[in-house]
C-alpha positions in Angstrom: -9.5 -6.6 21.4 -9.1 -5.3 17.7 -11.7 -5.6 15.1 -10.8 -7.2 11.8 -12.1 -5.3 8.7 -12.4 -7.3 5.6 -12.8 -5.2 2.4 -13.4 -6.7 -1.0 -10.9 -5.4 -3.5 -12.3 -5.1 -6.9 -10.1 -6.1 -9.8 -11.3 -3.2 -11.9 -11.5 -0.3 -9.4 -8.8 2.2 -10.0 -9.3 4.1 -6.7 -9.0 2.1 -3.5 -10.0 3.0 0.0 -7.2 2.9 2.5 -8.4 -0.4 3.9 -8.7 -1.9 0.4 -5.3 -0.6 -0.6 -3.7 -2.1 2.5 -5.4 -5.4 1.6 -4.2 -5.1 -2.0 -0.6 -4.6 -0.8 -0.9 -7.3 1.9 0.2 -4.9 4.7 -1.6 -3.6 7.9 -3.7 -0.4 7.5 -1.5 1.4 10.0 1.6 0.8 7.8 -0.1 2.1 4.7 -1.4 5.2 6.6 2.1 5.9 7.9 3.7 5.5 4.5 1.1 8.0 3.1 1.7 10.5 5.9 5.4 10.3 5.4 5.0 10.9 1.6 6.1 7.5 0.5 2.8 6.8 -1.2 0.7 9.4 -3.0 -2.9 9.8 -2.0 -6.0 11.0 -3.9 -8.3 13.5 -2.3 -11.8 13.4 -3.9 -13.6 16.8 -3.6 -16.1 17.1 -0.8 -14.9 13.7 0.7 -13.0 13.3 3.9 -11.6 9.9 3.0 -8.3 9.4 1.4 -8.0 7.1 -1.6 -5.1 5.3 -3.3 -4.6 4.9 -7.0 -4.0 1.3 -7.9 -1.3 2.4 -10.5 0.6 4.2 -7.7 0.5 1.1 -5.6 1.8 -1.0 -8.5 4.6 1.5 -9.1 5.5 1.3 -5.4 5.7 -2.4 -5.5 7.9 -2.2 -8.6 10.2 0.2 -6.8 10.5 -2.1 -3.7 11.7 -5.0 -5.8 15.3 -6.0 -5.6 17.5 -8.8 -7.0 19.9 -10.6 -4.9 23.3 -11.7 -6.1 23.7 -15.5 -6.3 24.6 -16.7 -2.8 23.7 -13.4 -1.1 21.9 -13.9 2.2 18.7 -12.1 2.8 18.7 -9.9 5.8 15.7 -8.3 7.4 17.6 -5.0 8.0 18.9 -4.6 4.5 17.8 -1.0 4.2 
């Protein structure tokens, strides 16, 4: 049985923990971690800290890059990419 982690995402914090970044994007933590490990999202390593952090600006740029516009009448397919 999995444990649900709820992390408050501050509207002003620039650096977000992995859990907070996943919540910010609305995706599972495991997806965020995989994207970071594959180089799809940059991470921030704070000196003398084992945790990885995500810059809110990088997350916003990623969201902007994922946007797409459909042509009128075009059907949305789950496997578009």
